[in-house]
N, C-alpha and C positions, 0 to 999 in steps of 0.2 A: 507408369508406377507413381504413386504418390509419396511424399516425403513429410515426416513430421518429427517433433522432438520436444522435450520438456526442459525449459531453461529457467533456472533460478536467478532472480535478481536480488542480491544481497549487499549488505554494507551497514555502516553506522546509521543512527537516526538522522533524519533531515539532510541526507546527502543528495536526494533527488530520485530515489528509486521509483516512486509512484509517478512522478512527473515524466520520467523516461518512459515508463509503460503507456501512460496516457498519450505521449507524443507518437509512439510507434502505432498505437491503435487508431489515432486520429479521433478519438472521442474519450469522454471521461467514464471510467469504469472504477477508479480507485481514488480516494480522497487525498487531498493535499493541504498542507498548512505550513506556516513558518515555524510551528512548534514541533519539537522532536516527539518521536513515538506516536505519530499520528495513526499510522497503519498498525492494526492490532491482529488481523487475521492473514492467513495466506489466501491471497486472491488470484485467481487465474485470469489472465488476459489472453484471448485467443485471436490470432491474426492469420487470416487465410488468404493466399494469393495464388490463384490457379490450382495447381497440383501440390502446393506447399502450405502446410499449417504449423505455425509457431504456437507453442503453448507456454506462455511466460508465467512464472510464479512470482508475484510481488510479495515480499515478505516484510515483516516487522523489522525496525532497526535493532541491530544486535547491541545489546548493552548488558550491564551487570543488574540482574533482576532485583527489586526491593520488595515484591509482594507477589501474590499468586497470579495476578494478572501478567506481571513481568515474567514469571516463569512460563506461562503459557505462551507469550510472544517469543521468547527465546526458543522454546520447543518448535514453534511454527517455522521460525527461520532455519534452524538447523535440520529439521525434517525435509524441508524444501530442497536443501542442498543435497541431502542423501538420495532424494527421489529424482534428481535432475540429471539430464544427459550432458548438460554444460551449465556453467556459472558465469554470470556477469557480475563482477565485483565493482561497485560503484564507489568512487572516492572523490574528494574534492580536490581540485588543483591547488597546489602550494601548501596543503595541509599535511602535517607529519604522519608517519605511519603509527597506528595505535595497536593496542592488544586485539582489538576486533579484527582488523586486517591480518594481523599475524596468525590468529586462529584460523581464519578462513584459508589462509595460504597453507597453513599446516595440513589442513583437511585435503586441500587440492593435491598436495605432494603425496600424501598417503593414498588417496583414492585414485589418482590419475585422471580425474575428470577435467576435461578441457575448460579452459577459462579465458575470458576476455576482461581486461581492465578498462572500465569506462571512466574517464577522468572528467568529471562534471564541473560546471561553473567556470569554464576557461575564459569566459568573458569578463570575469572579475579579477583576472590576473594577467601577467604578460607571458610572452613566449618562453622566457627564462624560466618562470615558475613552472610551467607545464613540462618543460624539458627536465627540470630537477625531479619532478614527481615521476616522470617516466624512468629516470635513472634510478631513483630510490627503489621503485617496485621491481624493476628488471633484475636488480641485484638480489632480490628475495625469491623470485620465482620466474620460470620460463613461460610467461603468458602467451597464448596464442595470438593475441592482438592487443594493441594499446589504441584506444579510440578517445581522443579529446572531443568534448561536446559541451553544448549549453542547452540541456533538456528544456528548460523554460522558454527558450527561444526556438525550439525544434531544429536545432543545428547540431549535426553529427549523429543524431539518433537513427537516421537512415543507414549510416555506415555500421552502427551496432547491429541492426537488423541483418544486413549483408553478411557481416562476419558470423553472426549466429547460423546462418543457413548452412555453413560447412559442417556443423554438428548434427544435422537431421539425418534420419535413417529412413530407408524405404519401407513402405507399408502398403497393404491392399486398400485399407480404409482409414479414414481419419477418426480420431478419438471423439471429436465433437462436431455437430452440425456446422456447415460452412458459412451460415448466416448469423452466428452469434459471436459477440465480442467477450463474453465472460460467462461463467457457470453460476454466478451469484444469484440467488433467488431475488425476486423484486423486492421483497420485505427487507432482506438485509441490505440491498442498495439503498433503499429509502432510509433506513436507520443510519447508515453510514453518512449520507448526505446531511442528515440533520446534525449528526455529531461534528461533521466538519464545520458547520455553521456555528455551533457552539464554540469551536476552537477559534474561529475567526472573530467572534463578537466579544468573548470574555478573555480576561488577562489572567496572568499568574498561573497557579496550579489547578484551579478549580475545574477547568475543562478536562484534565486528565482523570478526575475522579467521577466522570459522568458516563453513563451507559444509556443507550436508547433502545427501547422495546416497542415494536409496532404491534398494537393491540387490534387495529382494524385496517384492512386494506381491501377496499371494495370498489370494483370498476363498475360504474354506472353508465358506461357508454361514452357520454361526452363530459363526464366528471369522474375523477379518481379521488375517492374519499379515504384519507388516511388519518388514523388516530394514533398518536405516539406518546409514550411516557418516558420522560427524562429522569433518570435516577441519578441522585448525587449523595455524597457521603455524610454531609452535615446540614442541619436545619439552617445554619447561617449561609451555606452555599445556595440553598434553595432561594433565599431572598435575593441573592446576587443574580442568579440565573433568571428569576422573574423580573427584577428590576423595579424601580420606582413606577408605580401605576401600570406595571406589567410591560414597561417600554422594552427591556432587554429581550424578554421572551417574544415579544411581537416582532422585533428585529431579526431574531433567530428564525422565526416562522417565515418572514418575508423572504429572507435569502434563500432558505431551504425550498420554499414553494417555487421560487424562480427557476432553480436548478432542476427540481423534480418534473416541472412542466416541460423543460427542454429535454430531459432524459425520456420521459414516458410519452411525450407528444400529445399531452392533453391537459385540460384544466385540472388543477389540483385544489381540493379543499383540505387544508391541514389543520388539525386540532391537536395542540400540544399541552401536556400536563407535566408537572414536576413533582416528583416524589423523593423521599429520603430513605436510603438503604445504608445505614452507617457502616463505614469501613469495609464496603463490599469487595474491594480489591484484596483484602487480606483473607477472604474466605474462598476456599477452593469450591465450595458448594455454590456460593453466590456467582462466582466467575463463570461456572459451568452453566448455571441457570440463565445467565446473560448471553450464552451462545459461544463461550470461549472454552471449547472442550478438547482436551489433548487427545482423547480416544480417536478423534478423526485423523490422526497422524500414525496410528498403530498399524 
């Protein structure tokens, strides 16, 4: 008999949810950066070991939305919890409990869904800080397990996986093929990698106002030809993304191409263009047109 289950990874922005998932899978299927609200979509990470298949749902960081894009992100995170057989709440060691964690715990209490508290970034604090974090959360909820970890260093993530196995159910067939790590279409994966490099290259708030659309994705055998359009919210932002003599855009392209070649295992020709779509994050229609559609959670 096979076993499987859906596990939602939730928490505040920038606590290490995507890093945890990439560590468990042993490969990169979701983007990471030091900037909050990097993940926008619900992303499935599929880890199959023999007769066991874990289906993890990486979610956007929970926050108070300020625009239509933010509304979509919060919907994606909440929907994932409601669809899950278990929840991994990721928190930072030595950081105080916030409304985000309290809201998750309130849902856990009402639903009865089993949950693990994954205490990340323990390498940045001491044993006392970790102990205090466990004490704070154990007073709020009866978690099924507390797992200290340092996801960026692949420490403790194997224990999270082992604890999650307790929540899987018997099935005749897996939901997904055994040889895939994500259900993301190649075009979406490519657009997310490009957006990650925008976050890496640019400072301030500009990267949060960008969206990437893949206009061409053509496999020519020994070469993958990708044409992508980067949308930003202001003409002044376009100038910054392009940079002096195109330097910033070239750097974004170089970083992105390097990652894309690793992921797709072939040479990549990447052609980037920058366009302006003013205040697109405020428009439900524009947010939907860029692929962030709440209907997918209905």
